[in-house]
Structure formats: C-alpha cells, structure tokens
Kinemage of the C-alpha trace (Angstrom):
@kinemage 1
@onewidth
@group {chain A} dominant
@subgroup {mainchain}
@vectorlist {calphas} color= white
{ca met a 1} P -12.996 6.350 -11.939
{ca val a 2} L -10.880 3.873 -10.444
{ca asp a 3} L -13.119 0.738 -8.824
{ca ile a 4} L -11.401 0.486 -5.773
{ca his a 5} L -13.671 -2.457 -5.039
{ca lys a 6} L -11.876 -4.654 -7.333
{ca val a 7} L -8.203 -4.334 -5.119
{ca gln a 8} L -8.137 -7.483 -3.045
{ca ala a 9} L -5.274 -8.605 -0.524
{ca gln a 10} L -1.994 -9.684 -1.941
{ca met a 11} L -2.356 -8.092 -5.297
{ca pro a 12} L 0.963 -6.572 -6.191
{ca val a 13} L 1.464 -2.377 -6.540
{ca ile a 14} L 3.153 -1.077 -9.410
{ca ser a 15} L 4.185 2.640 -9.410
{ca leu a 16} L 3.794 4.613 -12.665
{ca asp a 17} L 7.086 4.058 -13.588
{ca gly a 18} L 6.896 0.057 -13.851
{ca arg a 19} L 8.184 -0.608 -10.584
{ca ser a 20} L 7.144 -3.208 -7.572
{ca ile a 21} L 5.999 -0.851 -4.695
{ca gly a 22} L 4.836 -4.371 -2.594
{ca phe a 23} L 1.289 -6.058 -2.062
{ca val a 24} L -1.812 -4.795 -1.074
{ca ser a 25} L -2.804 -6.133 2.672
{ca gly a 26} L -5.556 -3.976 3.033
{ca val a 27} L -8.372 -1.514 1.820
{ca met a 28} L -9.654 1.586 3.847
{ca ala a 29} L -11.830 4.178 3.504
{ca thr a 30} L -9.249 6.809 2.073
{ca glu a 31} L -6.041 4.598 2.083
{ca leu a 32} L -4.542 1.640 0.568
{ca arg a 33} L -2.265 -0.542 3.037
{ca leu a 34} L 0.441 -2.147 1.406
{ca thr a 35} L 3.477 -4.085 2.475
{ca thr a 36} L 6.763 -3.855 1.350
{ca val a 37} L 9.520 -6.489 1.703
{ca lys a 38} L 13.148 -5.265 1.883
{ca asp a 39} L 16.382 -7.760 2.967
{ca gly a 40} L 13.782 -10.520 3.452
{ca arg a 41} L 11.678 -8.342 6.081
{ca gly a 42} L 7.905 -6.828 5.674
{ca ser a 43} L 6.965 -3.712 7.041
{ca asp a 44} L 3.568 -2.032 6.113
{ca his a 45} L 2.515 1.286 4.630
{ca tyr a 46} L -0.269 3.516 4.169
{ca ile a 47} L -0.656 5.051 0.641
{ca pro a 48} L -3.879 7.408 -0.706
{ca leu a 49} L -6.471 5.463 -2.783
{ca glu a 50} L -5.892 8.976 -5.281
{ca trp a 51} L -2.874 7.500 -6.112
{ca val a 52} L -4.504 4.254 -7.535
{ca ala a 53} L -4.493 4.529 -11.876
{ca glu a 54} L -6.001 1.493 -12.310
{ca val a 55} L -6.864 -2.198 -10.797
{ca arg a 56} L -6.614 -5.187 -12.868
{ca lys a 57} L -4.443 -8.353 -12.161
{ca tyr a 58} L -2.210 -5.775 -10.468
{ca val a 59} L -2.702 -2.340 -8.818
{ca phe a 60} L -1.266 0.453 -10.803
{ca leu a 61} L -0.195 3.908 -9.307
{ca asn a 62} L -0.040 7.216 -10.636
{ca lys a 63} L 3.151 7.926 -8.955
{ca ser a 64} L 7.007 6.943 -9.231
{ca arg a 65} L 8.246 4.477 -7.237
{ca arg a 66} L 10.707 7.288 -5.666
{ca phe a 67} L 7.556 9.689 -4.936
{ca val a 68} L 5.620 6.642 -3.230
{ca arg a 69} L 8.923 5.873 -0.958
{ca ala a 70} L 9.330 9.792 0.167
{ca his a 71} L 5.789 10.243 0.883
{ca tyr a 72} L 3.601 7.052 1.976
{ca glu a 73} L 2.755 6.883 5.883
{ca gln a 74} L 4.920 4.099 7.762
{ca ala a 75} L 2.707 1.747 9.560
{ca glu a 76} L 3.127 1.302 13.378
{ca pro a 77} L 4.127 -2.306 14.381
{ca arg a 78} L 1.116 -4.239 15.118
{ca ser a 79} L 2.200 -5.079 18.850
{ca arg a 80} L 2.403 -1.317 19.529
{ca his a 81} L -0.934 -0.906 17.916
{ca arg a 82} L -2.689 -3.691 19.882
{ca arg a 83} L -0.735 -2.423 23.226
{ca ala a 84} L -2.200 1.292 22.778
{ca asn a 85} L -5.705 -0.140 22.046
{ca ala a 86} L -5.588 -2.098 25.182
{ca ala a 87} L -5.167 0.554 27.447
C-alpha cells in the first residue's frame, strides 16, 4: 500500500519505464494532478492514484509513459474553470 500522504507539490513523477512525466501540482481524494511541460508550456492533467507505485524523493508510477499519455485526463484551463464556477 502506497502512503499518498508523502506526495508533495513539485515532486517529479516518473513512469514505469523510467521516463519523466511531469511534476505534482496537487493531490485530490482519488486523483493526482500533475503538470507536464512541452515546448516551454505547461499543462495540467489528472491521473488515478492507483497508478502510483511508490513515493520517495520522486513519485513512481506503475504505468509506462506511453500508457499515461494515452489515458490521462486533460484539466480544464483555470480561467475557464473559474468562469464556470462563478456563473
């Protein structure tokens, strides 16, 4: 059993095949929010906590980078999310 309470913001997230996925930007009840950077731009994604295999200095996943990229959920941009909640 993985102790999710050890996960902290800005921890690097590493896939099963040893590839960097991104950085932790938040922990929810059933999901991990992570930020990935591509071409100098960051975007947020959600992955299930069940994908976390181990937490040490890094968050290690039990899924390959290809699997994670194919199955994570894209987070809505914050500005759009705020407007939807304000209405």
